[in-house]
C-alpha positions in Angstrom: -14.4 -21.4 -19.2 -16.2 -24.6 -17.9 -19.5 -24.9 -15.8 -19.5 -26.3 -12.6 -22.5 -27.8 -10.5 -23.2 -29.9 -7.9 -26.4 -31.7 -8.4 -28.2 -34.9 -6.0 -31.1 -37.3 -5.9 -32.5 -37.6 -2.9 -32.0 -41.5 -1.9 -33.8 -43.8 0.7 -31.4 -44.5 4.1 -31.8 -46.9 7.2 -28.9 -44.6 8.8 -29.5 -44.2 12.6 -29.0 -40.7 13.1 -32.2 -38.4 10.9 -29.7 -36.1 9.5 -28.2 -38.1 7.6 -30.6 -40.2 6.9 -32.9 -37.2 5.3 -29.9 -36.3 3.5 -28.6 -39.2 2.0 -28.1 -38.4 -1.4 -26.7 -39.4 -5.0 -24.4 -37.0 -5.1 -22.8 -35.4 -8.7 -19.9 -33.4 -9.7 -19.4 -31.7 -12.9 -17.4 -29.2 -15.3 -18.1 -28.9 -18.4 -18.8 -31.8 -19.7 -16.9 -33.8 -17.7 -18.2 -35.7 -14.7 -15.8 -35.4 -11.6 -17.6 -38.3 -9.5 -17.4 -41.1 -12.1 -16.9 -44.1 -10.4 -16.6 -48.1 -11.2 -18.5 -50.0 -8.9 -16.6 -53.1 -8.5 -19.8 -54.6 -6.3 -22.4 -54.1 -9.3 -19.7 -54.3 -12.6 -21.0 -50.8 -13.4 -19.8 -47.3 -14.3 -22.0 -45.0 -13.1 -21.6 -40.8 -12.5 -22.6 -40.3 -9.1 -21.9 -41.3 -5.9 -23.6 -42.0 -2.6 -23.0 -39.9 0.1 -24.1 -37.6 3.5 -25.3 -34.3 1.2 -25.5 -33.2 5.4 -21.7 -33.7 5.7 -20.3 -32.0 2.2 -22.5 -29.1 3.1 -21.3 -29.0 6.4 -17.4 -28.7 5.3 -18.4 -26.2 2.4 -19.5 -24.2 4.9 -17.4 -24.3 7.8 -14.6 -23.8 4.9 -16.3 -21.4 2.8 -13.9 -18.1 3.3 -10.2 -20.0 2.9 -12.6 -21.8 -0.4 -12.9 -18.4 -1.5 -9.5 -16.7 -1.3 -6.9 -19.1 0.3 -4.2 -19.9 -2.1 -2.7 -23.4 -2.2 -0.6 -24.9 0.5 2.0 -27.2 1.0 0.6 -28.6 4.1 -2.3 -30.4 6.1 -3.7 -27.6 7.6 -4.4 -26.0 4.2 -5.0 -30.1 2.5 -7.6 -30.2 5.0 -9.9 -26.7 4.3 -9.0 -27.9 0.4 -10.4 -31.3 -0.1 -13.8 -32.9 0.2 -12.1 -36.0 1.4 -12.2 -34.0 5.2 -15.6 -34.2 4.7 -15.7 -37.5 6.3 -18.1 -40.1 8.4 -16.7 -43.1 6.8 -18.1 -42.2 3.5 -15.8 -43.0 0.4 -15.1 -39.3 -0.6 -13.2 -38.3 -4.4 -9.4 -36.9 -3.7 -10.9 -33.4 -5.0 -9.3 -30.3 -4.5 -10.3 -27.1 -4.6 -7.2 -25.0 -5.1 -8.4 -21.0 -5.6 -6.7 -17.9 -6.4 -9.1 -15.4 -5.4 -10.1 -15.1 -9.5 -11.0 -19.0 -10.6 -10.9 -22.3 -9.2 -8.9 -25.3 -10.2 -10.5 -28.9 -9.7 -7.8 -31.0 -9.0 -9.3 -34.8 -9.1 -7.0 -37.9 -8.7 -8.0 -41.6 -9.2 -8.0 -43.5 -6.4 -7.1 -47.1 -5.3 -10.0 -48.8 -3.2 -8.9 -50.7 -0.6 -9.9 -54.4 0.5 -12.6 -53.1 2.5 -14.5 -50.2 -0.4 -15.9 -51.4 -3.0 -16.0 -48.4 -5.8 -13.2 -46.9 -7.4 -12.7 -43.4 -9.2 -12.1 -43.3 -12.4 -11.1 -39.0 -13.2 -8.1 -37.6 -13.8 -7.4 -34.3 -14.7 -7.2 -30.7 -13.5 -10.1 -28.5 -15.0 -10.2 -25.0 -14.1 -13.5 -22.7 -13.2 -14.4 -19.3 -12.5 -15.0 -18.2 -9.1 -18.0 -16.9 -9.7 -19.2 -20.4 -11.3 -18.1 -21.9 -8.0 -19.1 -19.7 -5.9 -22.8 -19.9 -7.4 -22.9 -23.8 -7.5 -21.6 -24.1 -3.4 -24.2 -21.4 -2.6 -26.9 -23.9 -4.4 -26.2 -26.7 -3.4 -26.0 -26.1 0.4 -29.2 -23.8 -0.2 -30.8 -27.0 -1.4 -29.6 -29.1 1.5 -31.1 -27.0 4.1 -34.5 -26.7 2.2 -34.7 -30.7 2.1 -33.9 -30.4 6.3 -36.8 -27.8 7.0 -39.4 -29.7 4.6 -38.4 -33.2 6.6 -38.8 -30.8 10.1 -35.1 -29.9 10.6 -35.3 -26.4 11.1 -32.5 -24.6 13.0 -29.5 -26.8 11.6 -25.8 -26.3 12.9 -25.6 -26.0 8.6 -28.1 -23.6 9.1 -26.5 -21.4 11.9 -23.9 -21.0 10.1 -24.9 -20.7 6.5 -26.7 -17.8 7.9 -23.9 -16.3 9.9 -21.3 -16.7 6.4 -24.4 -14.8 5.0 -24.8 -11.5 6.9 -20.5 -11.4 6.7 -20.7 -11.8 2.8 -23.4 -8.9 2.8 -21.2 -6.9 5.3 -18.3 -5.3 3.6 -16.2 -4.5 6.2 -17.1 -8.1 7.5 -16.6 -9.6 4.4 -13.1 -7.5 3.8 -12.0 -9.2 7.4 -12.7 -12.8 6.8 -10.8 -12.4 3.5 -7.6 -11.2 5.3 -8.4 -14.0 7.8 -8.4 -16.7 4.8 -5.2 -15.0 2.9 -3.0 -15.6 6.5 -4.0 -19.6 6.5 -6.1 -19.3 9.5 -10.4 -20.0 9.9 -12.7 -17.8 10.8 -12.0 -16.2 14.8 -8.7 -17.8 14.8 -6.7 -16.9 18.0 -3.3 -16.2 15.8 -5.1 -13.4 14.0 -4.4 -10.6 16.1 -1.4 -9.3 13.8 -3.8 -8.6 11.2 -5.0 -6.3 13.3 -2.2 -3.7 12.3 -2.2 -4.8 9.2 -5.6 -3.9 8.5 -5.2 -0.3 9.7 -2.8 0.6 7.2 -4.9 -0.6 4.2 -5.0 3.2 3.5 -1.3 3.9 3.6 -0.2 1.5 0.9 -3.3 -0.1 -0.6 -5.7 -3.3 0.3 -4.1 -5.5 -2.3 -0.7 -4.7 -0.6 -1.7 -5.6 2.6 -3.6 -9.0 1.4 -0.6 -10.2 -0.9 2.1 -9.9 1.9 -0.7 -11.6 4.0 -0.9 -14.9 1.4 2.8 -14.7 1.5 4.5 -13.7 4.6 2.2 -15.0 6.8 2.4 -13.8 10.4 5.6 -12.3 9.4 4.0 -9.8 7.4 4.3 -6.4 9.3 8.0 -7.6 9.7 8.1 -7.8 5.4 5.8 -4.4 5.5 8.0 -2.6 7.8 11.1 -3.6 5.8 10.3 -2.6 2.5 9.0 0.8 3.5 12.0 1.7 5.5 15.1 -0.2 4.3 14.0 -1.4 1.1 12.4 2.1 -0.3 15.2 4.1 0.7 17.3 1.8 -1.7 14.7 1.8 -4.7 15.6 2.5 -8.2 13.5 5.3 -10.3 12.5 4.1 -13.3 11.6 6.9 -16.3 8.1 7.5 -15.6 7.2 8.8 -19.3 8.4 4.8 -20.9 6.0 3.1 -18.6 3.2 5.4 -18.2 2.5 6.1 -21.7 2.2 1.9 -22.1 -0.1 2.3 -18.3 -2.6 4.3 -20.9 -2.7 1.7 -23.2 -2.8 -1.0 -21.3 -5.8 0.8 -19.3 -8.1 0.5 -22.6 -6.7 -3.3 -23.2 -8.1 -4.3 -19.9 -11.2 -2.7 -20.2 -11.5 -4.2 -23.8 -9.8 -7.8 -23.4 -13.0 -9.7 -22.5 -15.0 -8.8 -25.1 -12.9 -10.0 -28.2 -10.1 -12.1 -26.4 -11.5 -15.3 -24.7 -15.0 -15.6 -26.3 -17.3 -16.9 -23.7 -15.5 -15.7 -21.0 -16.9 -13.4 -19.0 -13.1 -12.0 -17.7 -9.5 -13.3 -18.2 -7.8 -15.9 -16.1 -4.2 -14.1 -14.5 -2.1 -15.5 -16.9 -4.2 -15.0 -20.2 -4.3 -10.7 -19.2 -0.7 -10.8 -18.5 1.0 -12.5 -21.3 -2.0 -10.2 -23.3 -0.1 -7.0 -21.9 3.4 -8.7 -22.3 2.5 -8.5 -26.1 0.7 -5.4 -26.2 3.5 -4.0 -24.0 6.8 -5.9 -26.4 4.9 -3.7 -29.6 4.6 -0.8 -27.7 7.7 0.0 -26.9 8.8 -1.4 -30.3 10.9 -4.5 -29.1 11.8 -7.1 -32.0 11.4 -10.9 -31.4 13.3 -12.9 -28.6 15.8 -12.0 -25.7 15.7 -8.3 -24.5 19.0 -7.6 -23.2 20.2 -5.6 -19.7 21.0 -2.9 -21.8 18.0 -2.8 -23.5 16.0 -2.8 -20.6 18.2 -0.2 -18.7 17.8 2.1 -22.0 14.1 1.0 -21.8 13.5 1.8 -18.2 16.3 4.5 -17.7 17.7 2.5 -14.6 21.3 1.5 -15.5 22.1 -2.0 -17.0 24.3 -3.1 -14.4 21.6 -3.2 -11.6 20.5 -6.2 -13.1 23.9 -7.3 -12.6 24.0 -10.3 -10.1 27.3 -8.6 -9.4 25.3 -5.8 -7.5 24.9 -5.9 -3.8 22.0 -6.4 -1.9 20.8 -7.4 1.3 19.3 -10.5 2.4 16.1 -9.7 2.2 14.5 -11.7 -0.8 11.1 -10.0 -1.6 10.7 -7.3 -4.6 8.4 -4.5 -4.3 7.6 -1.4 -6.6 6.5 2.2 -5.0 4.1 4.2 -6.7 5.1 8.2 -6.3 2.2 9.9 -6.0 3.4 13.2 -6.0 5.2 12.6 -9.8 3.1 9.9 -11.4 6.1 7.6 -11.5 7.7 4.3 -10.4 10.7 2.7 -7.7 11.2 -0.4 -7.6 13.6 -2.4 -4.9 15.3 -5.7 -6.7 15.5 -8.5 -3.8 17.0 -11.4 -5.7 19.7 -11.9 -5.7 21.0 -13.5 -9.4 21.0 -12.2 -12.8 17.8 -13.9 -14.3 15.7 -13.3 -11.0 16.9 -9.6 -11.1 15.2 -9.2 -14.5 12.4 -11.3 -13.7 11.6 -9.4 -10.4 11.9 -5.8 -12.6 9.2 -6.9 -15.0 7.3 -8.5 -12.6 6.7 -5.2 -10.8 6.4 -3.3 -14.4 3.3 -5.4 -15.3 1.6 -5.0 -12.0 2.2 -1.0 -12.1 0.1 -1.1 -15.7 -2.5 -2.8 -14.7 -2.9 -1.5 -10.6 -5.3 1.2 -9.7 -3.4 4.3 -8.1 -4.7 3.8 -4.6 -2.0 0.8 -5.0 1.3 2.7 -3.5 3.3 -0.8 -2.6 3.3 -3.6 -5.5 5.0 -6.4 -4.0 6.2 -9.1 -5.5 5.8 -12.6 -3.5 6.2 -16.6 -3.9 2.6 -17.1 -3.1 -0.1 -18.3 -5.9 -3.0 -15.3 -5.9 -4.0 -13.8 -8.5 -2.0 -11.4 -8.5 1.3 -12.7 -8.5 0.0 -15.2 -11.2 -0.5 -12.2 -13.5 2.9 -10.7 -12.5 4.6 -13.8 -13.2 2.7 -14.3 -16.6 4.0 -10.7 -17.8 7.0 -11.2 -17.2 7.7 -14.6 -18.6 6.0 -13.6 -21.8 7.7 -10.2 -22.1 11.2 -11.8 -21.4 10.9 -14.9 -23.2 7.9 -14.9 -25.3 6.4 -18.5 -26.1 6.3 -18.5 -29.7 9.7 -16.7 -30.2 11.0 -19.9 -27.2 9.1 -22.8 -29.6 10.7 -21.5 -32.6 14.5 -21.4 -31.4 13.7 -25.0 -29.4 12.1 -26.5 -33.1 11.0 -29.8 -31.2 8.1 -30.7 -28.9 10.2 -32.8 -27.2 12.8 -30.9 -25.4 15.7 -32.6 -23.4 17.5 -31.1 -20.5 20.3 -29.8 -22.8 17.9 -27.7 -24.5 15.6 -25.8 -22.1 19.1 -25.1 -20.4 20.4 -23.7 -23.9 16.6 -21.8 -24.7 17.5 -20.3 -20.4 20.7 -19.2 -21.9 19.7 -17.5 -25.1 16.8 -15.7 -23.1 18.4 -14.3 -20.0 16.4 -16.0 -18.3 16.2 -18.9 -15.4 15.6 -22.8 -17.0 12.7 -22.6 -14.5 10.9 -20.3 -16.4 11.6 -21.9 -19.1 10.3 -25.0 -18.0 6.9 -23.2 -16.7 6.3 -21.7 -20.0 6.6 -25.1 -22.1 4.6 -26.6 -19.1 1.6 -24.3 -19.4 1.7 -24.7 -23.6 1.0 -28.9 -22.8 4.5 -28.9 -24.3 6.4 -31.3 -21.4 4.7 -32.5 -18.6 4.1 -30.9 -15.1 5.5 -33.4 -13.5 9.0 -31.9 -14.3 8.4 -29.1 -12.1 8.6 -31.4 -10.0 12.2 -32.8 -10.7 
């Protein structure tokens, strides 16, 4: 896994603002062996690894957005971009087009080169999507902000706005109830103490009933509609849920628990823990072996027989409500599981079922509600990776395609063969670098 570092060298400056003047710096952002701040200086006709900026402005941007950078998954809106792209640090500096896209466990550093305007004389050179563990990201940001504050204090500027804010964040991080609340706000796409956060209070009080993670996943996916979503899942959907064969899934759950505990020790050298997709793939492979499933497609009949449900439940002809969320329900009395499949299409229902089974295999007993949503949190990534590998193992898929440049027709044929959606096939091929990510946006 890549290491992450933000380093700087203090520079002289004639900026009239004293704070900006003492915090002028050459800054370098490094992820593993890759320097994300490499630029071409058009005026000096040189290439260098550092950019000249205000370290104070960048440190303040990091502090103002710390909770959202730490917990908020990717959203497709301007507000999310302002809290996750360095360019929002402002001040007239030519910042890189660098976004920090977290899922709670890791951060994707999405760097895109820019084209200089007529008033700019530098050009960023790096195009990269690089992942770092959240621990490395937090450590680098903490060190950077502490360094800037130390510089300000040594220069005769204690108790700045940055230092006050950073002290507040430090207290919140070390106070579990406060940290838990800030996390919920961030998942809801809200800044700390936002006026729109009122609905979170009623959800906060229901964590003991359904599980902390269930509330967090619904907030991340549904935002202000999360209370209504929770009510719907606990009332109408739960009463119509289908019970799974508990002996089948509970025997595998014991195996999965052992595998999760041992996985970082032998599967991913140099990594303190597996990424969500790695864990999902690993558990799916173990599950197929544990349940003695042959390679290739798993039919609806086999799924029904395996989990003790009528295979017709997976057909796209079955009646379902207009509510599209799917969810699993843990029964604390009988130690079993039931599922509600909100998807209408056959492939969607197969995918939802296996997502929920994967979640049940690796979730703690306190999590009574297991929602499957469209958000990009680590847990949802794990669910999708498990279902993807369980239904359409990548080795079997590549063998079926027999080409490293599949066209649209071949992808459609593979989707039909494995009884999954073409999007699942494309996503699998993108994740294994067979086709480009841009194909997902066609």
